[in-house]
C-alpha positions as CSV (number, residue, x, y, z in Angstrom):
1,X,102.9,-45.5,-30.9
2,X,101.9,-49.0,-31.8
3,X,98.4,-50.3,-31.2
4,X,99.8,-53.6,-30.2
5,X,101.8,-52.3,-27.2
6,X,100.9,-53.8,-23.8
7,X,99.4,-51.3,-21.3
8,X,102.6,-51.5,-19.2
9,X,104.5,-50.2,-22.3
10,X,101.9,-47.5,-22.9
11,X,102.3,-46.3,-19.3
12,X,105.9,-45.6,-19.9
13,X,105.9,-44.2,-23.4
14,X,102.5,-43.1,-24.6
15,X,101.9,-39.3,-25.2
16,X,105.6,-38.3,-24.9
17,X,106.4,-34.9,-26.3
18,X,110.1,-34.2,-26.6
19,X,111.6,-30.7,-26.9
20,X,114.4,-29.7,-29.3
21,X,116.8,-31.1,-26.6
22,X,115.5,-34.7,-27.0
23,X,115.3,-35.3,-23.2
24,X,114.8,-38.8,-21.9
25,X,112.6,-37.9,-18.9
26,X,109.5,-35.7,-19.8
27,X,110.1,-32.0,-19.4
28,X,108.1,-29.9,-17.0
29,X,106.8,-26.8,-18.7
30,X,106.3,-24.5,-15.7
31,X,104.6,-21.8,-17.6
32,X,101.0,-20.5,-17.5
33,X,101.2,-18.5,-20.7
34,X,102.6,-18.9,-24.2
35,X,104.1,-16.5,-26.8
36,X,102.9,-16.0,-30.3
37,X,105.2,-14.9,-33.2
38,X,102.6,-12.5,-34.6
39,X,99.3,-11.0,-33.8
40,X,97.9,-13.0,-36.7
41,X,99.2,-16.2,-35.1
42,X,97.6,-15.3,-31.8
43,X,94.2,-14.7,-33.6
44,X,94.5,-18.0,-35.5
45,X,95.3,-19.9,-32.3
46,X,92.3,-18.6,-30.4
47,X,90.1,-19.6,-33.3
48,X,91.5,-23.2,-33.6
49,X,94.5,-24.5,-31.7
50,X,96.6,-27.4,-33.1
51,X,97.6,-30.4,-31.0
52,X,100.9,-28.8,-29.9
53,X,99.6,-25.2,-29.8
54,X,98.7,-23.8,-26.4
55,X,97.0,-20.6,-25.2
56,X,96.9,-20.6,-21.4
57,X,97.7,-23.3,-18.7
58,X,94.1,-23.4,-17.6
59,X,93.2,-24.6,-21.1
60,X,96.2,-26.8,-21.6
61,X,100.0,-27.2,-21.1
62,X,102.5,-29.5,-22.8
63,X,103.3,-31.5,-19.6
64,X,99.6,-31.8,-18.8
65,X,98.9,-32.9,-22.3
66,X,101.4,-35.7,-22.1
67,X,99.7,-37.0,-19.0
68,X,96.3,-36.7,-20.6
69,X,97.5,-38.6,-23.7
70,X,99.2,-41.3,-21.7
71,X,96.4,-42.0,-19.3
72,X,94.0,-42.0,-22.2
73,X,96.1,-44.6,-24.1
74,X,96.3,-46.8,-20.9
75,X,92.5,-46.5,-20.3
76,X,91.6,-47.0,-24.0
77,X,89.8,-43.7,-24.1
78,X,89.6,-41.3,-27.0
79,X,90.6,-38.3,-24.8
80,X,91.2,-37.1,-21.3
81,X,91.1,-33.9,-19.4
82,X,93.3,-33.6,-16.3
83,X,92.0,-31.7,-13.3
84,X,93.3,-30.3,-10.0
85,X,91.9,-33.1,-7.9
86,X,89.8,-36.2,-8.0
87,X,86.8,-34.2,-6.8
88,X,87.4,-31.7,-9.5
89,X,87.1,-34.5,-12.0
90,X,83.9,-35.8,-10.4
91,X,82.4,-32.3,-10.3
92,X,83.5,-31.5,-13.8
93,X,82.1,-34.7,-15.3
94,X,78.7,-34.4,-13.7
95,X,78.2,-30.7,-14.2
96,X,79.1,-31.1,-17.9
97,X,76.4,-33.7,-18.4
98,X,73.4,-32.2,-16.6
99,X,71.4,-29.0,-16.2
100,X,68.6,-27.9,-13.9
101,X,65.6,-30.1,-14.4
102,X,67.6,-33.2,-15.2
103,X,67.8,-36.4,-13.2
104,X,70.7,-38.5,-11.9
105,X,70.5,-42.1,-10.7
106,X,73.4,-42.9,-8.3
107,X,74.6,-45.7,-6.3
108,X,74.1,-44.9,-2.6
109,X,77.5,-46.3,-1.5
110,X,79.9,-43.4,-2.3
111,X,82.8,-41.5,-0.9
112,X,81.6,-38.7,1.4
113,X,82.6,-35.8,-0.9
114,X,80.9,-37.5,-3.9
115,X,77.7,-37.7,-1.8
116,X,78.0,-34.0,-0.9
117,X,78.4,-33.0,-4.6
118,X,75.2,-35.0,-5.5
119,X,73.1,-34.1,-2.4
120,X,74.1,-30.6,-1.6
121,X,75.5,-29.1,-4.8
122,X,73.7,-30.6,-7.7
123,X,70.4,-30.7,-5.9
124,X,70.7,-27.0,-5.0
125,X,71.1,-26.3,-8.8
126,X,67.9,-28.0,-9.6
127,X,69.2,-31.4,-10.5
128,X,67.2,-34.2,-9.0
129,X,69.2,-37.3,-7.7
130,X,67.8,-40.7,-6.8
131,X,70.1,-42.9,-4.6
132,X,69.7,-46.7,-4.9
133,X,71.4,-49.9,-4.0
134,X,74.0,-50.0,-6.8
135,X,74.3,-53.8,-6.7
136,X,70.6,-54.3,-7.6
137,X,70.1,-54.0,-11.4
138,X,66.3,-53.9,-10.8
139,X,66.8,-50.8,-8.6
140,X,68.6,-49.1,-11.5
141,X,65.8,-49.9,-13.9
142,X,63.1,-48.7,-11.4
143,X,64.8,-45.4,-10.8
144,X,65.2,-44.4,-14.4
145,X,63.0,-41.5,-15.7
146,X,62.5,-39.8,-19.1
147,X,64.7,-37.0,-17.8
148,X,67.5,-39.2,-16.4
149,X,70.7,-38.0,-18.0
150,X,73.4,-39.7,-15.9
151,X,73.9,-42.9,-13.9
152,X,76.8,-42.6,-11.5
153,X,78.7,-45.2,-9.4
154,X,81.9,-46.2,-7.9
155,X,83.3,-49.4,-9.4
156,X,84.3,-50.6,-5.9
157,X,82.4,-48.5,-3.3
158,X,84.3,-46.7,-0.6
159,X,84.7,-48.1,2.1
160,X,82.6,-51.3,2.0
161,X,83.9,-52.5,-1.4
162,X,80.7,-53.3,-3.0
163,X,81.1,-54.5,-6.6
164,X,78.6,-53.1,-9.2
165,X,77.9,-54.8,-12.6
166,X,79.1,-52.1,-14.9
167,X,78.0,-53.8,-18.1
168,X,74.6,-54.3,-16.6
169,X,74.1,-50.7,-15.5
170,X,75.5,-49.4,-18.7
171,X,72.8,-51.3,-20.7
172,X,70.1,-49.9,-18.5
173,X,71.5,-46.4,-18.8
174,X,71.8,-46.5,-22.5
175,X,68.3,-47.9,-23.0
176,X,67.0,-44.9,-21.0
177,X,69.1,-42.4,-23.0
178,X,71.5,-41.7,-20.1
179,X,75.3,-41.9,-19.9
180,X,77.2,-44.0,-17.3
181,X,79.9,-42.2,-15.3
182,X,82.2,-44.5,-13.3
183,X,84.6,-43.5,-10.6
184,X,87.2,-46.2,-11.1
185,X,89.7,-45.2,-8.5
186,X,89.6,-48.3,-6.4
187,X,89.7,-50.6,-9.4
188,X,92.5,-48.6,-11.2
189,X,93.1,-48.7,-15.0
190,X,95.4,-51.7,-14.4
191,X,92.8,-54.0,-12.9
192,X,89.7,-52.8,-14.8
193,X,88.8,-50.9,-17.9
194,X,85.3,-49.5,-17.3
195,X,85.0,-48.0,-20.7
196,X,85.4,-51.5,-22.3
197,X,82.6,-52.6,-20.0
198,X,80.2,-50.0,-21.3
199,X,80.9,-46.8,-19.3
200,X,80.8,-43.5,-21.2
201,X,82.9,-41.5,-18.8
202,X,85.5,-42.6,-16.3
203,X,87.0,-40.4,-13.5
204,X,90.0,-40.9,-11.3
205,X,91.6,-39.3,-8.4
206,X,95.2,-39.3,-9.7
207,X,96.1,-38.5,-6.1
208,X,95.7,-42.2,-5.3
209,X,97.4,-45.0,-7.2
210,X,98.5,-42.9,-10.2
211,X,100.8,-40.8,-8.1
212,X,101.1,-43.7,-5.7
213,X,103.5,-42.0,-3.2
214,X,101.4,-39.4,-1.5
215,X,102.9,-36.3,-3.1
216,X,100.4,-34.4,-5.3
217,X,96.7,-33.8,-5.8
218,X,95.3,-34.6,-9.3
219,X,92.4,-36.0,-11.2
220,X,91.3,-36.9,-14.7
221,X,88.2,-37.4,-16.7
222,X,88.2,-39.8,-19.7
223,X,85.8,-40.6,-22.4
224,X,84.8,-39.8,-26.0
225,X,86.7,-36.9,-27.7
226,X,83.5,-35.1,-28.5
227,X,82.5,-34.9,-24.8
228,X,86.0,-34.4,-23.4
229,X,87.1,-31.7,-25.9
230,X,83.6,-30.2,-26.0
231,X,81.3,-29.8,-23.0
232,X,83.8,-31.0,-20.4
233,X,86.8,-28.9,-21.6
234,X,84.5,-25.8,-21.9
235,X,83.3,-26.2,-18.4
236,X,86.6,-27.0,-16.7
237,X,88.7,-24.3,-18.5
238,X,86.2,-21.6,-17.5
239,X,85.7,-22.8,-13.9
240,X,89.5,-23.3,-13.3
241,X,89.9,-26.9,-12.2
242,X,93.1,-27.4,-14.2
243,X,96.0,-29.7,-13.2
244,X,99.3,-27.9,-12.5
245,X,102.2,-28.8,-14.8
246,X,104.4,-29.9,-11.9
247,X,101.7,-32.3,-10.6
248,X,101.1,-33.5,-14.1
249,X,104.9,-34.4,-14.3
250,X,104.6,-36.3,-11.0
251,X,101.6,-38.2,-12.3
252,X,103.6,-39.1,-15.5
253,X,106.3,-40.6,-13.4
254,X,103.7,-42.4,-11.4
255,X,102.2,-44.0,-14.5
256,X,105.6,-45.6,-15.4
257,X,105.4,-47.9,-12.4
258,X,101.6,-48.0,-11.9
259,X,101.1,-51.5,-13.3
260,X,104.0,-53.0,-11.2
261,X,102.8,-51.2,-8.0
262,X,99.1,-52.1,-8.3
263,X,99.7,-55.8,-9.1
264,X,102.1,-56.1,-6.2
265,X,99.7,-54.4,-3.8
266,X,96.8,-56.5,-5.0
267,X,98.9,-59.7,-4.5
268,X,99.7,-58.6,-0.9
269,X,96.0,-57.7,-0.3
270,X,95.0,-61.2,-1.5
271,X,97.4,-62.8,0.9
272,X,96.1,-60.7,3.8
273,X,92.5,-61.4,3.0
274,X,93.3,-65.1,3.1
275,X,95.1,-64.8,6.5
276,X,92.4,-62.6,8.1
277,X,89.3,-64.4,6.9
278,X,87.5,-65.9,9.9
279,X,89.6,-64.2,12.5
280,X,87.7,-64.3,15.8
281,X,88.1,-60.6,16.4
282,X,86.3,-59.8,13.1
283,X,82.7,-59.5,12.3
284,X,83.6,-59.2,8.7
285,X,86.6,-59.2,6.4
286,X,85.8,-57.5,3.2
287,X,87.8,-58.1,0.0
288,X,86.4,-58.5,-3.5
289,X,89.2,-60.9,-4.4
290,X,88.2,-63.4,-1.7
291,X,85.6,-66.1,-2.1
292,X,83.8,-64.8,1.1
293,X,82.8,-61.6,-0.6
294,X,79.2,-61.6,-1.8
295,X,80.2,-60.2,-5.2
296,X,83.3,-62.4,-5.7
297,X,82.1,-63.9,-9.0
298,X,81.4,-60.5,-10.5
299,X,84.7,-59.1,-9.3
300,X,86.5,-62.0,-10.8
301,X,84.7,-61.4,-14.1
302,X,85.2,-57.6,-14.2
303,X,88.7,-57.2,-12.6
304,X,92.0,-58.8,-13.0
305,X,92.5,-58.9,-9.2
306,X,90.6,-57.9,-6.2
307,X,92.2,-54.5,-5.7
308,X,94.6,-52.9,-3.3
309,X,92.1,-52.1,-0.4
310,X,90.5,-54.4,2.2
311,X,88.1,-53.5,5.0
312,X,87.9,-55.1,8.5
313,X,84.8,-54.8,10.8
314,X,86.0,-55.4,14.3
315,X,83.5,-56.9,16.7
316,X,84.2,-54.4,19.5
317,X,83.0,-51.4,17.6
318,X,84.8,-48.0,17.8
319,X,86.8,-48.9,20.9
320,X,88.2,-52.0,19.2
321,X,88.8,-50.1,16.0
322,X,90.7,-47.3,17.7
323,X,92.7,-49.8,19.7
324,X,93.6,-51.7,16.5
325,X,94.6,-48.4,14.7
326,X,96.8,-47.2,17.6
327,X,98.6,-50.6,18.0
328,X,99.7,-50.7,14.3
329,X,103.4,-50.1,13.7
330,X,103.9,-50.3,10.0
331,X,100.4,-49.3,8.8
332,X,99.9,-45.6,9.1
333,X,96.7,-43.8,10.1
334,X,95.7,-41.6,7.1
335,X,92.6,-41.2,5.0
336,X,94.5,-41.4,1.6
337,X,94.8,-44.7,-0.3
338,X,96.7,-46.1,-3.2
339,X,100.0,-45.2,-1.6
340,X,103.2,-47.1,-1.6
341,X,102.8,-46.9,2.2
342,X,100.1,-49.0,3.8
343,X,97.4,-46.7,5.3
344,X,94.4,-47.2,7.5
345,X,91.4,-45.1,8.4
346,X,88.2,-45.2,10.4
347,X,85.5,-44.1,8.0
348,X,82.8,-43.5,10.6
349,X,84.9,-40.7,12.3
350,X,86.8,-39.4,9.1
351,X,85.6,-39.8,5.5
352,X,82.0,-40.5,6.3
353,X,81.7,-38.7,9.7
354,X,79.2,-36.1,8.4
355,X,76.7,-38.8,7.7
356,X,74.1,-39.6,10.3
357,X,74.5,-42.9,12.2
358,X,71.4,-44.2,10.3
359,X,72.9,-43.3,6.9
360,X,76.2,-44.9,7.8
361,X,74.4,-48.0,9.0
362,X,72.5,-48.2,5.7
363,X,75.8,-48.2,3.9
364,X,77.2,-50.9,6.1
365,X,79.7,-48.4,7.8
366,X,79.7,-49.7,11.4
367,X,81.7,-48.1,14.2
368,X,84.0,-51.1,14.0
369,X,84.9,-50.8,10.3
370,X,88.4,-49.9,9.3
371,X,89.6,-49.5,5.7
372,X,93.2,-50.5,4.9
373,X,95.0,-49.5,1.7
374,X,97.8,-52.0,1.1
375,X,101.2,-50.6,0.2
376,X,104.4,-52.0,-1.0
377,X,105.8,-53.3,2.2
378,X,106.8,-57.0,2.5
379,X,103.6,-58.9,2.8
380,X,104.6,-61.1,5.8
381,X,105.6,-57.9,7.7
382,X,102.2,-56.4,7.1
383,X,100.4,-59.6,8.1
384,X,102.3,-59.7,11.3
385,X,101.6,-56.1,12.1
386,X,97.9,-56.4,11.4
387,X,97.5,-59.7,13.3
388,X,99.4,-58.2,16.3
389,X,97.2,-55.2,16.3
390,X,94.0,-57.3,16.2
391,X,95.3,-59.4,19.1
392,X,96.1,-56.2,21.1
393,X,92.7,-54.8,20.4
394,X,91.0,-57.9,21.5
395,X,93.0,-58.3,24.7
396,X,92.6,-54.6,25.6
397,X,88.8,-54.9,25.5
398,X,88.6,-58.3,27.3
399,X,91.1,-57.3,30.0
C-alpha cells in the first residue's frame, strides 16, 4: 500500500487480505473459531498472535481485520478496533481510559445515549463527569482538574450541529494530562480528520455513513496502536462488544463508496441550506456550511464541507414540526442518519425525549426542531419536497 494514495483509493484497497483463491471482492469469514495444526501452535498463538493469526472472533477475525485496517488507513490512525455498534465504541473508548475516582470533562451537547453512558453509567461506577458548553474554550479550561483523564465531545453536536474547536480542546486536554476522545460521526472521515487536529481517540458509529444504506449496526474506535491493541482491545474482547464478520464485510463495501456518497450528500445539504435560509416558517435553519451558522468560520477551517445533516426549527413548535414531518413524501421519518435515503426525526420526542424540557431547552432542542439527514436523491426533488412540507405545515396551523 502506497503512502501517497488518496483517501478515496485507500477506501477501496487498504487492508485487503486475499485468500488462496485470489478473490476480487473481500471474503466473508463467517467463523467464530480457528483451528491450530498442533497443540504447540495453539499454545504459541495464545502467547503472541501474528497479524494473520486469529484465536476467536470476539478477539479478531480476518474480515473484521480488513475493515479495521482500511478505516485506520482512511482516518490516518495507527490502529482500529471494530465494535458491535457505535455506542459499543463510545462505551469501550471511555471505559478503557478511566477508572473510579477519575474525572471526565464533556461537551453538554451530545446524543442521548452518550449522555446516558456518562451520566448514568460512568457516574455510577465512581467516575465524575462535568458537562460544559463545548464551544467555549474557557469553559474547558475552567473544568479541568488534576484527576481529569478524558475530554469528550462530538465534532458536530447532535442535533443542533454546534462546531467545537478540536485543536483548541486538544491543547487544553494535553496540558492537563488528559486525552481527547472525539465522536466524529457527523463530520465523517471524509470531511474531517480529528486525529490530525489533535484528538487522541476517534469513535464512529459505522451504522451511519460508513454503511450508508441502513443495513447493519457497527462501530469503530481509532487511535494509537498502544491504546487500541492494549487497554481498549483487552476491555472489548472480554466484555464482548465485537463486530460480526458479516457486518464487517458490509462496512468494507460501504467504505468503497463513502467518499463519493458523503461529498454528494454534503453538496445537496449546502444547496438546501441556501434555499431554506430565511424561510418565513423557520425560526432557525442550522447548517455548519452556511454563513448564517455561528461557527461557520470554524467549520470552514476544520471541515472540507458542512456535513450531510441540517436542522430546521419551525416557528409553530411541535404541531408545526409534526405537520411538516407528516407532509414529506421523499424524506422518511426515521432516527438514523448518514443513509442513502433522506431521513428526518423530531429529537424532542425521539432521540432526546428522556431529557427534561429544561435540559432540552439548555441544549437548544426546541419542540419545533427537526433534524434532516440528507441522502442521495436528486437535490431539486428534495428541495421541492421540503418546501412543500413547510408550506403545508404553515397553512395547516394558520387555517
